[in-house]
TORKOL-352855 format. One line per field, with one value per residue (C-alpha): residue number from 1; residue in one letter; x, y, z. Coordinates in steps of 0.05 Angstrom, whole numbers. Layout:
! residues N
minu: c(NUM_...)
kolba: c(a_...)
xx: c(X_...)
yy: c(Y_...)
zz: c(Z_...)
! end
This chain:
! residues 500
minu: c(1_2_3_4_5_6_7_8_9_10_11_12_13_14_15_16_17_18_19_20_21_22_23_24_25_26_27_28_29_30_31_32_33_34_35_36_37_38_39_40_41_42_43_44_45_46_47_48_49_50_51_52_53_54_55_56_57_58_59_60_61_62_63_64_65_66_67_68_69_70_71_72_73_74_75_76_77_78_79_80_81_82_83_84_85_86_87_88_89_90_91_92_93_94_95_96_97_98_99_100_101_102_103_104_105_106_107_108_109_110_111_112_113_114_115_116_117_118_119_120_121_122_123_124_125_126_127_128_129_130_131_132_133_134_135_136_137_138_139_140_141_142_143_144_145_146_147_148_149_150_151_152_153_154_155_156_157_158_159_160_161_162_163_164_165_166_167_168_169_170_171_172_173_174_175_176_177_178_179_180_181_182_183_184_185_186_187_188_189_190_191_192_193_194_195_196_197_198_199_200_201_202_203_204_205_206_207_208_209_210_211_212_213_214_215_216_217_218_219_220_221_222_223_224_225_226_227_228_229_230_231_232_233_234_235_236_237_238_239_240_241_242_243_244_245_246_247_248_249_250_251_252_253_254_255_256_257_258_259_260_261_262_263_264_265_266_267_268_269_270_271_272_273_274_275_276_277_278_279_280_281_282_283_284_285_286_287_288_289_290_291_292_293_294_295_296_297_298_299_300_301_302_303_304_305_306_307_308_309_310_311_312_313_314_315_316_317_318_319_320_321_322_323_324_325_326_327_328_329_330_331_332_333_334_335_336_337_338_339_340_341_342_343_344_345_346_347_348_349_350_351_352_353_354_355_356_357_358_359_360_361_362_363_364_365_366_367_368_369_370_371_372_373_374_375_376_377_378_379_380_381_382_383_384_385_386_387_388_389_390_391_392_393_394_395_396_397_398_399_400_401_402_403_404_405_406_407_408_409_410_411_412_413_414_415_416_417_418_419_420_421_422_423_424_425_426_427_428_429_430_431_432_433_434_435_436_437_438_439_440_441_442_443_444_445_446_447_448_449_450_451_452_453_454_455_456_457_458_459_460_461_462_463_464_465_466_467_468_469_470_471_472_473_474_475_476_477_478_479_480_481_482_483_484_485_486_487_488_489_490_491_492_493_494_495_496_497_498_499_500)
kolba: c(m_g_v_y_t_i_l_t_k_n_g_i_a_d_d_d_q_k_d_i_l_d_n_l_a_a_e_l_a_k_p_g_a_k_v_l_l_h_l_h_g_g_l_v_d_q_a_s_g_e_a_v_a_k_r_l_s_g_t_g_p_d_s_w_q_r_g_s_d_w_t_q_v_y_v_v_w_r_t_g_a_l_e_t_i_k_t_n_w_q_d_l_v_h_d_d_r_l_y_q_t_v_v_k_k_l_i_d_f_v_a_r_r_l_g_v_p_g_v_s_a_r_g_p_g_s_f_a_m_k_e_e_d_i_l_r_a_l_r_g_e_a_g_p_r_p_f_d_a_i_d_r_e_v_s_i_e_r_p_a_g_q_r_a_t_l_m_g_y_q_s_e_g_e_l_a_g_d_f_l_e_e_l_e_r_d_l_v_f_q_q_a_a_t_d_i_d_e_a_i_n_v_p_s_g_a_r_g_p_e_l_g_a_n_q_a_a_g_e_r_m_r_e_r_l_d_a_n_i_k_r_e_l_e_p_p_v_i_n_a_s_g_a_r_g_i_v_t_s_t_v_f_l_l_e_h_a_g_q_a_a_f_r_c_f_k_r_f_r_s_g_r_d_h_g_l_h_a_t_i_v_e_e_v_c_r_e_l_y_g_d_l_v_g_a_k_v_w_g_m_m_v_q_d_a_a_d_h_f_g_s_a_g_l_g_s_t_l_v_d_i_l_s_k_n_p_p_e_n_l_v_v_t_a_h_s_a_g_s_i_w_a_t_h_l_l_r_a_m_k_a_k_g_m_a_p_g_v_k_l_f_l_l_a_p_a_v_r_t_d_m_f_a_a_m_l_d_d_a_g_d_m_i_t_r_c_r_m_i_t_m_t_d_k_l_e_r_r_d_a_v_l_s_h_d_r_s_y_i_y_p_s_s_l_l_y_l_v_s_g_m_f_e_e_r_k_a_e_p_y_p_d_a_p_l_l_g_m_q_r_f_t_t_l_a_g_l_v_g_a_e_a_d_a_a_k_s_i_t_s_f_f_e_k_a_d_h_g_i_i_s_s_p_t_r_g_i_s_m_a_d_s_h_g_a_f_d_d_e_p_l_t_l_a_t_a_r_s_m_f)
xx: c(384_421_448_410_442_394_417_371_368_320_291_280_314_337_305_353_321_263_288_321_268_216_270_271_193_209_262_217_152_186_178_223_256_324_333_394_378_441_442_504_520_483_542_584_578_554_632_638_562_575_633_610_563_611_656_590_560_619_655_722_728_701_635_559_583_515_501_465_407_400_376_420_389_437_413_463_434_491_496_578_569_626_684_660_653_723_747_710_729_813_804_767_817_885_860_804_829_759_752_825_801_740_767_828_799_745_795_839_769_740_796_816_741_741_806_849_926_981_926_919_975_1035_1075_1123_1099_1029_1008_1028_995_992_939_1004_1003_937_931_987_950_895_930_965_1032_1036_1011_958_905_940_888_880_916_862_813_827_829_765_712_725_760_724_642_602_583_659_664_602_636_710_651_630_572_561_513_515_491_547_607_586_591_660_681_665_698_758_747_733_798_838_879_870_792_788_827_786_725_761_773_699_675_717_683_629_626_678_651_584_609_594_660_733_798_815_887_911_848_854_784_802_806_759_716_732_719_651_640_644_596_529_473_436_496_516_440_458_525_490_519_489_419_406_388_343_390_420_480_498_504_567_550_596_598_644_565_539_606_608_532_544_610_576_504_573_605_535_516_585_579_511_528_610_548_513_551_531_597_643_707_732_766_707_649_687_701_628_589_637_623_548_540_576_590_520_522_593_613_544_466_450_475_449_382_387_413_364_300_336_312_249_231_246_180_140_92_136_201_240_218_150_164_212_150_99_148_152_82_63_113_144_211_217_288_288_351_364_439_448_510_516_459_421_399_349_333_312_281_233_224_204_147_138_131_82_36_18_3_63_89_135_200_263_319_357_422_451_534_544_473_476_396_374_345_278_267_284_231_177_198_190_122_89_133_184_135_163_234_248_320_363_437_468_549_585_645_659_659_734_740_693_720_788_762_783_731_768_826_879_930_881_843_882_819_761_787_713_673_624_573_603_606_530_515_540_543_485_429_375_306_233_289_331_404_403_476_494_443_426_442_432_497_534_550_552_483_479_507_503_462_437_381_313_240_238_311_307_236_273_338_286_245_319_352_284_278_348_338_287_305_364_362_432_487_553_606_677_735_706_767_731_674_680_751_730_756_745_666_675_705_641_621_691_726_719_691_645_617_620_594_535_530_525_455_436)
yy: c(2604_2537_2518_2454_2411_2369_2312_2288_2232_2235_2299_2263_2275_2207_2182_2199_2275_2281_2302_2360_2385_2384_2428_2475_2489_2492_2548_2582_2593_2629_2709_2750_2697_2708_2651_2636_2581_2562_2511_2488_2452_2391_2352_2351_2290_2288_2296_2349_2379_2383_2417_2466_2472_2481_2521_2575_2564_2593_2663_2659_2708_2647_2643_2678_2711_2710_2719_2683_2704_2668_2604_2574_2511_2481_2427_2380_2343_2308_2256_2260_2262_2305_2271_2213_2247_2268_2202_2174_2237_2231_2148_2159_2220_2179_2102_2110_2096_2113_2176_2203_2185_2213_2287_2287_2274_2321_2383_2388_2372_2432_2475_2471_2477_2543_2574_2574_2575_2518_2467_2456_2505_2477_2524_2571_2619_2570_2527_2468_2424_2359_2298_2270_2337_2341_2272_2298_2349_2314_2273_2335_2312_2385_2423_2453_2485_2466_2489_2566_2590_2555_2573_2648_2651_2615_2626_2690_2746_2725_2729_2674_2704_2701_2635_2616_2639_2612_2539_2553_2541_2458_2452_2415_2351_2350_2380_2314_2264_2299_2286_2212_2201_2219_2176_2118_2120_2132_2070_2072_2087_2032_1990_2011_1981_1920_1908_1926_1873_1822_1841_1827_1778_1733_1722_1696_1643_1680_1673_1654_1709_1762_1757_1835_1856_1862_1833_1866_1934_1932_1911_1981_2020_1984_1992_2062_2084_2100_2044_2072_2049_1991_1964_1977_1931_1876_1801_1778_1719_1664_1664_1614_1573_1570_1599_1667_1725_1775_1844_1898_1970_2012_2037_2045_2087_2127_2143_2173_2209_2243_2268_2302_2333_2353_2394_2416_2448_2480_2521_2545_2566_2596_2629_2588_2546_2553_2558_2495_2448_2453_2443_2384_2355_2368_2352_2271_2270_2271_2236_2183_2176_2214_2166_2171_2239_2278_2297_2232_2241_2318_2304_2256_2320_2367_2324_2308_2386_2376_2328_2361_2401_2334_2315_2274_2317_2356_2426_2421_2409_2463_2512_2491_2512_2568_2579_2567_2615_2667_2699_2762_2749_2709_2702_2648_2638_2591_2565_2532_2485_2518_2562_2506_2489_2557_2571_2510_2533_2601_2574_2542_2584_2631_2569_2556_2634_2666_2739_2765_2781_2740_2767_2726_2714_2682_2652_2634_2603_2545_2546_2548_2620_2602_2558_2622_2673_2617_2631_2701_2703_2648_2680_2750_2782_2744_2778_2835_2835_2802_2797_2760_2748_2712_2709_2757_2718_2712_2670_2629_2612_2602_2564_2493_2445_2389_2426_2488_2420_2384_2436_2397_2352_2414_2486_2525_2523_2481_2529_2517_2448_2451_2491_2458_2380_2371_2407_2377_2399_2354_2294_2328_2351_2418_2453_2527_2525_2597_2591_2646_2653_2662_2727_2698_2706_2780_2799_2736_2764_2689_2682_2671_2667_2642_2648_2715_2727_2693_2740_2796_2786_2763_2836_2875_2843_2854_2928_2933_2976_2927_2875_2871_2836_2838_2818_2785_2806_2875_2905_2914_2876_2807_2766_2694_2671_2596_2574_2531_2597_2636_2616_2608_2679_2724_2786_2755_2727_2804_2832_2797_2796_2865_2861_2806)
zz: c(3486_3455_3390_3351_3299_3263_3219_3159_3110_3046_3083_3145_3219_3228_3290_3350_3339_3373_3432_3403_3363_3419_3465_3398_3396_3478_3462_3412_3457_3492_3473_3439_3411_3347_3305_3258_3209_3171_3106_3079_3014_2993_2979_3029_3092_3157_3195_3154_3155_3238_3231_3186_3243_3301_3275_3247_3313_3354_3371_3326_3269_3218_3257_3258_3326_3355_3429_3490_3462_3392_3378_3329_3281_3227_3188_3180_3101_3078_3020_3018_2949_2928_2943_2905_2854_2863_2865_2806_2759_2777_2762_2701_2675_2697_2676_2622_2547_2525_2553_2543_2464_2458_2490_2463_2395_2407_2439_2373_2321_2360_2357_2286_2267_2306_2285_2345_2314_2321_2335_2254_2228_2269_2241_2290_2334_2346_2411_2379_2412_2379_2399_2439_2474_2485_2512_2559_2581_2603_2645_2683_2654_2620_2696_2720_2676_2604_2566_2579_2526_2484_2532_2515_2452_2436_2487_2522_2469_2420_2412_2396_2323_2305_2336_2285_2225_2247_2249_2175_2146_2177_2209_2280_2257_2199_2244_2298_2232_2215_2273_2287_2220_2254_2318_2283_2251_2310_2336_2412_2408_2355_2413_2485_2432_2420_2497_2514_2461_2494_2564_2540_2492_2521_2597_2549_2515_2454_2436_2451_2466_2412_2414_2429_2475_2551_2573_2645_2624_2574_2642_2672_2619_2606_2684_2681_2627_2648_2657_2603_2553_2592_2569_2511_2514_2557_2548_2489_2494_2462_2383_2360_2333_2411_2398_2419_2374_2376_2416_2383_2421_2368_2335_2411_2424_2359_2374_2436_2429_2368_2410_2460_2398_2372_2433_2437_2365_2392_2446_2411_2363_2403_2461_2510_2519_2587_2546_2496_2553_2601_2557_2517_2589_2615_2542_2549_2622_2607_2556_2572_2648_2678_2725_2756_2760_2729_2735_2767_2836_2833_2810_2877_2906_2894_2910_2982_2978_2963_3013_3072_3049_3049_3101_3141_3127_3172_3133_3154_3215_3225_3178_3236_3293_3269_3250_3316_3355_3298_3322_3339_3279_3233_3193_3135_3115_3053_3017_2963_2950_3015_2968_2942_3007_3028_2970_2991_3053_3040_3002_3055_3103_3053_3044_3116_3119_3163_3171_3125_3162_3134_3122_3078_3059_3000_3000_2926_2915_2870_2852_2799_2778_2743_2800_2850_2801_2820_2891_2883_2853_2903_2958_2952_3001_3054_3052_3074_3062_3017_3001_2955_2958_2893_2856_2800_2739_2728_2791_2781_2714_2749_2819_2804_2839_2843_2881_2836_2826_2791_2739_2679_2702_2704_2709_2739_2797_2822_2798_2737_2731_2764_2707_2647_2671_2728_2705_2662_2654_2640_2638_2581_2588_2602_2599_2607_2656_2696_2770_2816_2843_2774_2745_2673_2679_2691_2628_2583_2524_2499_2543_2516_2536_2617_2616_2599_2659_2707_2698_2705_2756_2797_2777_2792_2873_2883_2859_2915_2985_3027_2982_2936_2900_2931_2880_2913_2914_2943_2989_3062_3049_3017_3005_2987_2919_2914_2933_2993_3032_3031_3088_3127_3098_3166_3109_3078_3151_3186_3129_3141_3206_3191_3163_3224)
! end
């Protein structure tokens, strides 16, 4: 039997993949076929996807070790977005005064309002994080994980109710208003807004250069902003008198900073935060820089997974092939966003009328719980065996997505990032969106309504015979300690192999 690596873009197999698909169909027409279908994460580029397929289809300890009696299929659905996000984010953190100032002021303000010792009271034994210290930490000049002490004080050791008490009786809107008063008075924020105004008004001829303003720096800051904000900050148009009006960015920037602050306060009060540092970064990036490092990129990837199951999509083609000659043994392994692809696959197989028999192995899955629960309602009976292997919440919080030495940018895992910053519901931000692979959502008390219903359905599913959840690290079972390790850590792969 063979190894088939199939390349797709926007859900469609590349033009030169027809012979591969024809050969796969011919091979599966033989009796007694055993099929392993592996779905990698969705933010990788083609080279990375092909490298994963080559390694997993081999014979080493970091492979699936399938013999010649197995047909192995690897779908390389490349987007390459993660490296772009990382590059953009580092540029933002190190070079953008607007980003630095808004995040710095929010960390200082929220920490004071939540009662973190040493931020408002700078006496002996305090954290003594003055604003200049916060700024140094944000730029990586204080080493990795510079906000751990504050995070422990605010978000991990103190329950949500106690945090709410510390915030006092002000509403989220009142707190946001107080924050904006402080931000508006900040001299660095004022200068950043002045530079952005210069970039908008001088090239259009609305006015001449202003002494002390930096037009080039202003244009770089303006260009990084989300497209919705940039539309608010378009160069001025000619008015009835033939002159151009002046665009002032301060009001618009304050409005959006206020929205980010409002959501931070709401999340801290409800217990749906990810720690002080992570939550503030998530909300500032989502509100001001979504096109650069946020939901737009993830949304395109999620849509790409769904597109595979359109009429011309590769997923639909694979389901047609499998339905004509159902294999004796069908194993689906899915890492990270590959779980989204797998969820669509199971629904498509059910709709095609295929018989149950899928063995499903989920490795740190990034699929939302409501999507997975909906699949269980429609097609859960297609699955005869299921194991999920994922990290403990303690490791998840410390698995810095941009690497350990850049944890000053964002301190937690890709799943935390997706949950906190990327997901949307009905075209609105959905912060702290429950993801299947996050242990956090198995114990979180704040789940309500549809979230609670999905959690109950998923718990019942994994309590069935031959189903289960494995937390890593578990000695002798799985020692994966980062999101990227679940498809190459030898014990993790050996555990899954033993259940094929």
